[in-house]
N, C-alpha and C positions, 0 to 999 in steps of 0.2 A: 588302917590299910584298906585300899579298894579290893574289890574282887579282881580287878585286872592287875593290881599291884602284887598280888599273891601268885601270879603266872610264874610257873617254873619254865625256864627255856630249855628243858630237856626235850628230846625227840617225841616224846608222848604229849607234849604240850603244844607241838606245832600247828594242830588243827586250829587252836584259838588264834594263833598268829596268822594262820592262813586266812581264815575268816575275816580277821581285822584288815589284812592287807587287800583283800579282793572286795569286800562288801562296805568298808568305810572309805574307800578312795574311789574317784573317778577320774581318770581311767583307773581300773584295778591294777595293782602291781602283780607282775606274773608269779606264779606259785614257786619258781626257782629262787625267788629272793627271800623266801621264808627263813632258811638257814642264815642268811645274811642278817636279818632283823633280829633272829634269835641271838646271834653272837653279838650284835650291837647292843641288844638288850641286856645281856649277861654282863658285858664290859661296863655298861653304864651303871648297873647295880652294884659293881664292885668299885666304882669310882674311877674307872679307867678313862676319863674323859678325852685324853689326848691319845687314846688308842686307835688304831686303824684295823678295818675289817677287808679282808681280801673279797673281791668280787668274782662271781662266776666267769669262766672262760666266756669271751666274746662280749662281756659287759665293761663298759667304762664309765667312771664318774664323770661329772661335769667338766672337770679340768683335763680329762684324757687319761687319767691314771687307773691302775687296776684295783686300787683299794680306796676306801672311803673313811672319813672320820666318824668316830662313834657319835659326836654331837650332831654332825650332818645327817647321818642316818636316822637318829632319833627325831630330827626335825622333818626329814622326807616321808618317814613311815609313822610320824605322829605317835611316837612311843612314849612320851613324857607321862601319860596317865598310868602307865604300867610301872613306872619306877616310884618306889616309896622314898619319900625324903630321908628316911633313917638309913636306908641303903646306899644313897648316892652321897 
């Protein structure tokens, strides 16, 4: 397991996700997307690949919906290295 793979998506671990979304992306993802990334990561680790995550008010996915698929969010936020193969 990698150090990122051991990341717990509890609110106390949000700083690591915040760092990832802002410093590993250009342009940076806004801080209000950290809970969205955390929920997507949690669902992915539970194998809920067909799950959906509600987006914050005023944010729409590319298709205009108010939610986004777990796999799409993992792609967009580059979360794959944070998911251990044994968890997925």
